[in-house]
C-alpha positions in Angstrom: -74.2 -45.8 27.3 -72.1 -42.9 25.8 -70.2 -40.7 28.2 -71.4 -37.1 27.3 -68.8 -35.6 29.7 -66.1 -37.1 28.1 -63.4 -34.7 27.0 -60.9 -36.0 25.0 -60.8 -37.9 21.7 -58.2 -39.0 18.9 -60.5 -37.4 16.3 -63.1 -34.5 16.8 -65.1 -33.6 13.8 -66.9 -30.5 13.3 -70.4 -31.5 11.2 -72.2 -34.5 10.9 -73.0 -34.7 7.1 -71.8 -37.6 5.0 -68.4 -36.3 5.0 -67.6 -36.3 8.7 -69.6 -39.1 9.5 -68.0 -41.5 6.7 -64.5 -40.3 7.8 -65.5 -40.9 11.7 -67.1 -44.4 10.7 -63.5 -45.2 9.1 -61.5 -44.3 11.9 -63.7 -45.6 14.8 -63.8 -49.0 12.7 -59.6 -48.7 12.8 -59.6 -48.3 16.9 -59.8 -44.7 17.1 -62.0 -42.8 19.2 -64.2 -40.4 17.0 -66.6 -37.5 18.5 -68.9 -36.1 16.1 -70.3 -32.6 16.9 -73.4 -31.5 14.7 -75.2 -28.2 15.1 -78.4 -29.1 14.1 -81.1 -31.6 14.9 -81.6 -34.8 12.3 -83.2 -35.2 10.2 -82.4 -31.8 8.7 -83.0 -30.4 5.3 -80.0 -30.1 3.0 -79.7 -29.6 -1.0 -77.2 -31.6 -2.9 -79.6 -34.8 -3.8 -77.8 -36.5 -6.7 -75.3 -39.2 -6.2 -72.7 -40.1 -9.0 -71.9 -43.6 -9.5 -67.9 -43.3 -8.5 -69.4 -43.2 -4.8 -70.3 -47.0 -5.0 -66.7 -48.0 -3.4 -66.6 -45.8 -0.7 -70.5 -46.7 0.1 -69.9 -50.4 -0.1 -67.0 -49.9 2.2 -69.3 -48.0 4.6 -71.8 -50.8 4.6 -74.5 -48.5 3.1 -75.2 -50.2 -0.1 -77.8 -52.7 1.4 -79.9 -49.9 2.8 -79.7 -47.9 -0.1 -80.8 -50.9 -2.4 -83.9 -51.2 -0.2 -84.7 -47.3 -0.2 -87.4 -45.6 -2.2 -84.7 -43.5 -3.6 -85.0 -43.4 -7.5 -82.1 -45.4 -9.1 -80.0 -42.9 -11.6 -78.6 -44.5 -14.8 -77.7 -41.5 -16.6 -77.4 -37.8 -17.4 -79.0 -35.8 -20.4 -78.6 -32.4 -21.7 -81.0 -30.2 -23.3 -80.2 -27.2 -25.4 -82.4 -23.9 -25.1 -84.2 -25.1 -28.2 -85.2 -28.3 -26.6 -82.3 -30.4 -28.4 -81.5 -33.3 -26.4 -78.2 -34.6 -26.5 -77.9 -38.5 -26.4 -78.1 -39.5 -22.5 -74.7 -40.4 -21.2 -75.7 -43.8 -19.7 -72.9 -44.9 -17.1 -73.1 -48.5 -18.1 -70.9 -47.5 -21.2 -68.1 -47.3 -18.8 -69.4 -49.5 -16.0 -70.2 -52.8 -15.9 -72.9 -54.2 -13.6 -74.3 -52.8 -10.7 -71.8 -49.9 -10.2 -73.3 -48.4 -13.0 -76.2 -47.2 -11.5 -76.4 -44.9 -8.4 -79.6 -43.1 -6.5 -81.0 -39.5 -6.2 -81.3 -39.2 -2.7 -83.6 -37.3 0.0 -80.7 -35.4 1.7 -82.6 -35.5 5.0 -83.0 -39.4 4.9 -79.6 -40.1 3.5 -77.8 -37.9 5.9 -79.6 -39.4 8.7 -78.8 -43.0 7.1 -75.0 -41.9 7.3 -75.4 -40.8 10.8 -76.9 -43.8 12.1 -74.2 -45.8 10.3 -71.6 -44.1 12.2 -73.3 -44.5 15.9 -73.5 -48.2 15.2 -70.0 -48.0 14.4 -69.2 -46.9 17.7 -68.6 -43.0 16.9 -70.3 -40.6 19.5 -72.3 -38.0 18.3 -73.4 -34.9 20.0 -76.2 -33.2 18.3 -77.2 -29.3 18.7 -73.6 -28.8 19.5 -72.1 -25.7 17.8 -68.3 -25.4 17.6 -67.5 -21.8 18.7 -63.7 -22.1 18.2 -60.8 -24.4 17.1 -58.1 -24.3 19.8 -54.5 -23.7 19.1 -51.4 -24.3 20.9 -48.9 -22.1 18.7 -49.6 -23.6 15.0 -51.1 -27.0 16.1 -54.9 -27.6 16.5 -55.6 -29.3 19.9 -59.2 -29.1 20.7 -62.7 -26.8 20.3 -64.9 -25.1 22.2 -68.4 -26.4 21.8 -71.6 -25.2 23.0 -75.2 -26.7 23.5 -78.2 -25.0 24.3 -78.2 -23.0 27.7 -74.9 -25.3 28.9 -71.9 -23.5 29.6 -69.2 -23.8 26.8 -67.2 -27.2 27.0 -63.6 -27.7 26.0 -63.1 -31.0 24.2 -59.4 -32.0 23.3 -58.3 -33.9 20.0 -55.3 -35.1 18.4 -56.9 -34.3 15.3 -59.6 -31.6 14.4 -61.5 -32.3 11.3 -63.5 -29.7 9.9 -66.7 -30.9 8.1 -68.9 -28.2 8.5 -69.6 -27.4 5.1 -70.4 -23.9 3.9 -69.8 -22.7 7.1 -66.0 -23.7 6.9 -65.4 -22.9 10.5 -61.6 -23.3 10.2 -61.4 -21.6 7.0 -63.2 -18.6 8.4 -61.5 -18.8 11.8 -57.8 -18.8 10.1 -59.0 -16.5 7.3 -58.4 -18.8 4.7 -61.7 -18.8 2.7 -61.6 -17.0 -1.0 -64.1 -16.8 -3.6 -63.2 -18.1 -7.1 -63.5 -14.6 -8.7 -63.9 -16.1 -12.7 -66.5 -18.6 -11.5 -69.2 -16.3 -10.1 -72.6 -18.3 -9.9 -75.6 -18.1 -7.7 -78.4 -20.9 -7.6 -82.3 -20.7 -6.9 -84.2 -23.8 -6.1 -87.6 -25.7 -5.3 -89.7 -28.6 -5.3 -92.8 -29.9 -7.4 -95.0 -32.8 -7.2 -96.3 -34.5 -10.4 -93.6 -33.5 -12.7 -93.1 -35.5 -16.1 -90.6 -38.4 -15.5 -89.4 -40.6 -18.7 -89.9 -44.2 -19.2 -88.0 -46.9 -18.2 -84.3 -46.7 -16.9 -84.4 -42.9 -17.9 -87.1 -41.9 -15.2 -84.3 -41.3 -12.6 -82.0 -39.4 -14.6 -80.7 -36.0 -14.2 -81.7 -33.6 -16.9 -79.6 -30.4 -17.2 -81.4 -27.6 -19.2 -79.1 -25.1 -20.7 -80.7 -21.7 -20.8 -79.7 -17.9 -21.7 -76.3 -16.4 -20.3 -75.0 -20.2 -20.4 -76.7 -21.1 -17.1 -78.9 -24.2 -16.5 -81.5 -25.7 -14.6 -81.3 -29.3 -12.8 -84.4 -31.5 -12.8 -83.8 -34.5 -10.2 -86.3 -37.2 -9.6 -87.0 -37.8 -5.8 -89.2 -40.2 -3.7 -92.9 -39.6 -3.5 -93.3 -38.3 -7.0 -91.5 -34.9 -6.2 -88.5 -33.5 -8.5 -85.9 -31.0 -7.2 -85.8 -28.2 -9.9 -82.9 -25.5 -9.5 -81.3 -22.7 -11.7 -77.5 -22.0 -11.5 -76.4 -18.5 -13.5 -74.3 -15.7 -13.0 -75.9 -13.2 -10.5 -75.6 -10.3 -12.8 -78.3 -12.3 -15.2 -80.4 -13.9 -12.2 -80.9 -10.5 -10.3 -81.0 -7.9 -13.2 -84.6 -6.8 -12.3 -84.9 -8.0 -8.6 -83.1 -9.9 -5.9 -86.5 -11.8 -4.6 -85.5 -15.3 -4.9 -89.1 -16.4 -5.8 -89.6 -13.9 -8.4 -86.3 -14.7 -10.0 -87.2 -18.7 -10.3 -90.4 -18.6 -11.2 -89.7 -16.0 -14.2 -86.8 -18.5 -15.1 -89.1 -21.6 -14.9 -91.5 -19.8 -17.2 -88.5 -18.8 -19.6 -87.3 -22.2 -20.1 -89.9 -23.7 -22.5 -88.4 -27.6 -22.2 -88.7 -27.5 -18.5 -91.8 -25.6 -18.2 -93.4 -28.3 -20.3 -92.3 -31.2 -17.8 -93.6 -28.9 -15.1 -97.0 -28.0 -16.7 -99.0 -30.4 -15.0 -97.0 -30.3 -11.5 -97.4 -28.4 -8.4 -94.9 -26.5 -6.4 -94.9 -28.1 -3.1 -92.2 -26.0 -1.1 -90.6 -22.6 -0.9 -87.8 -21.3 -3.0 -84.6 -21.3 -1.7 -81.1 -20.0 -2.9 -77.3 -19.1 -2.4 -75.8 -15.9 -3.9 -72.3 -16.8 -4.3 -71.7 -20.6 -4.9 -67.9 -21.0 -5.5 -65.2 -20.8 -2.8 -62.1 -22.4 -1.9 -59.6 -22.5 1.0 -56.1 -21.6 0.5 -55.1 -24.3 2.6 -57.0 -27.3 3.4 -54.6 -29.1 6.3 -52.3 -28.1 8.8 -50.8 -29.2 12.2 -53.4 -31.1 13.9 -56.4 -30.1 11.4 -57.6 -30.6 8.2 -60.8 -29.9 5.8 -63.0 -32.4 4.0 -66.1 -32.0 1.6 -67.8 -28.6 1.4 -65.5 -27.1 4.1 -62.6 -27.5 2.0 -64.4 -25.7 -1.2 -67.2 -25.7 -3.5 -67.1 -25.0 -7.2 -70.4 -26.0 -9.1 -73.4 -28.3 -9.0 -73.1 -29.0 -12.7 -71.7 -32.3 -12.5 -73.3 -33.4 -9.3 -69.7 -34.0 -7.7 -70.4 -32.4 -4.2 -71.5 -35.7 -2.4 -68.7 -37.9 -4.3 -66.1 -35.3 -3.6 -67.3 -35.2 -0.1 -67.1 -39.1 0.6 -63.8 -39.3 -1.6 -62.2 -36.7 0.3 -63.4 -38.2 3.6 -62.0 -41.8 2.6 -58.8 -40.5 1.4 -58.4 -38.4 4.7 -59.4 -41.3 7.0 -56.4 -43.3 5.5 -53.9 -40.2 6.2 -55.4 -39.6 10.0 -54.9 -43.4 10.6 -51.5 -43.4 9.5 -50.9 -40.2 11.3 -52.0 -41.3 14.5 -50.4 -44.8 14.0 -47.1 -42.9 14.0 -48.0 -40.0 16.3 -47.4 -37.2 13.8 -50.0 -35.2 13.2 -48.3 -32.7 10.9 -49.8 -30.9 8.0 -47.6 -33.1 5.7 -49.0 -36.4 7.2 -52.4 -35.2 7.6 -52.6 -33.4 3.9 -50.7 -36.4 2.3 -54.1 -37.1 0.4 -54.8 -33.6 -1.1 -52.5 -33.9 -4.1 -54.4 -36.9 -5.4 -57.8 -35.4 -4.6 -56.9 -31.8 -6.0 -55.7 -33.5 -9.1 -59.0 -35.0 -9.6 -61.1 -31.6 -8.6 -59.0 -30.2 -11.7 -60.1 -32.5 -14.2 -63.8 -31.4 -12.7 -62.9 -27.8 -12.8 -61.9 -27.8 -16.4 -65.0 -29.5 -17.5 -67.1 -26.8 -15.4 -65.1 -24.1 -17.4 -65.8 -25.9 -20.6 -69.6 -25.7 -20.0 -69.6 -22.0 -19.2 -67.7 -21.4 -22.6 -70.5 -20.4 -25.2 -68.2 -21.9 -27.7 -68.3 -25.6 -26.2 -71.2 -28.5 -26.3 -70.8 -31.8 -25.3 -72.7 -32.9 -28.6 -70.0 -31.4 -30.6 -67.1 -32.7 -28.4 -68.6 -36.1 -28.6 -68.6 -35.9 -32.2 -65.5 -34.6 -32.8 -63.1 -36.9 -30.3 -65.5 -39.9 -30.3 -62.5 -42.0 -28.6 -62.9 -39.5 -25.7 -66.5 -40.3 -24.9 -65.6 -42.8 -22.4 -63.4 -40.3 -20.5 -66.2 -37.8 -20.6 -68.3 -40.0 -18.8 -65.6 -40.9 -16.5 -66.1 -37.1 -15.4 -69.7 -37.8 -15.2 -69.6 -40.6 -12.7 -66.6 -39.0 -10.7 -64.0 -41.5 -11.8 -61.3 -38.6 -12.0 -59.0 -39.2 -8.9 -55.8 -41.0 -9.2 -56.6 -41.5 -12.8 -54.5 -39.8 -15.9 -56.9 -37.9 -17.7 -54.3 -35.9 -19.6 -55.3 -37.2 -23.3 -58.9 -36.3 -22.6 -57.8 -32.8 -21.1 -55.8 -32.2 -24.2 -58.9 -32.8 -26.6 -60.7 -30.5 -24.3 -58.3 -27.9 -24.5 -58.6 -28.0 -28.6 -62.3 -27.0 -28.1 -61.9 -24.7 -25.0 -59.2 -22.6 -23.3 -58.0 -24.2 -20.2 -58.4 -22.3 -17.0 -55.7 -21.9 -14.5 -55.3 -24.6 -12.3 -56.9 -24.0 -8.7 -54.4 -25.3 -6.4 
């Protein structure tokens, strides 16, 4: 029986998404008491449905692979880029650089996937309180020491924690409270999306691939096969381009689907089965992601762009790296910023590689086809980026080649 009146834990996690539940699972298994506070009721909707292969190790260590193998999630073997004219680059098959089962991954329905992650945390002994929102993170001096939580009509509750982990996604609870969240001015993108049933799928192992359709303004559409013959379809482009005539999400989305011939062809026999959602400003970062007694992981730390489906990978990777630092800090009884944030150097070096590739994609002078033709020896490194194998890895030779085709941006951190 879980004690819902308990008011002190080793780790208090704000947010019950994959990053927060992964971190709590790892730490609970190492003997630390963990509480996850989630504001919604699961299952709940979430965007960000495409896994990349380098999540395999974390999912394996969490014990989730058997459930994913048995699931109805489409298996993803590759990524394909399509030009505005409909010319398709050769698919980037993950098996070119990875052997065996690790070369495949899944396109997931997030309501189901997040529930799987949450249930796994509960089975590991993590306490979870649903429909419980964090109003405020408590500080004594510069050190986070707890949260003020609220559920329904109940009075506010003060919960103490040796470490407070912000895994609240785009809500960025600590980032907003401390004024750390900033937009990335040279990455102004908006996104609008919906769902269709009956969209065309490719044959064989390509049936579950992510297809990227490039459009005007160097924007793009994603096309992600999901269970039950549903595809997720979304556009990413500058707000100036998308909202040049109207700010209404549905009008803009349907206009752009019609304009993108190769995409419209895939959807010609499909039926839209959901409303249209959108985000007007995608990219942001927090100037600081760890402090005395607190840290941020996943989208709470920042979000760049969905072009390489790196969101879930970075969420899970940051969770596992951070869990190792939190464990060491608790064992030393030293929850200083230096101890809790020891994972950030390796993580941000990997994020910088993704950042470089994001900026390359949005450069009109750059194309994957031309890069692969000019630097065939770096095709494996390019695929490493697409599978997420960028954390703790020397990518300098690849980045030097990339710089010959597109100017490198300033580092984010």
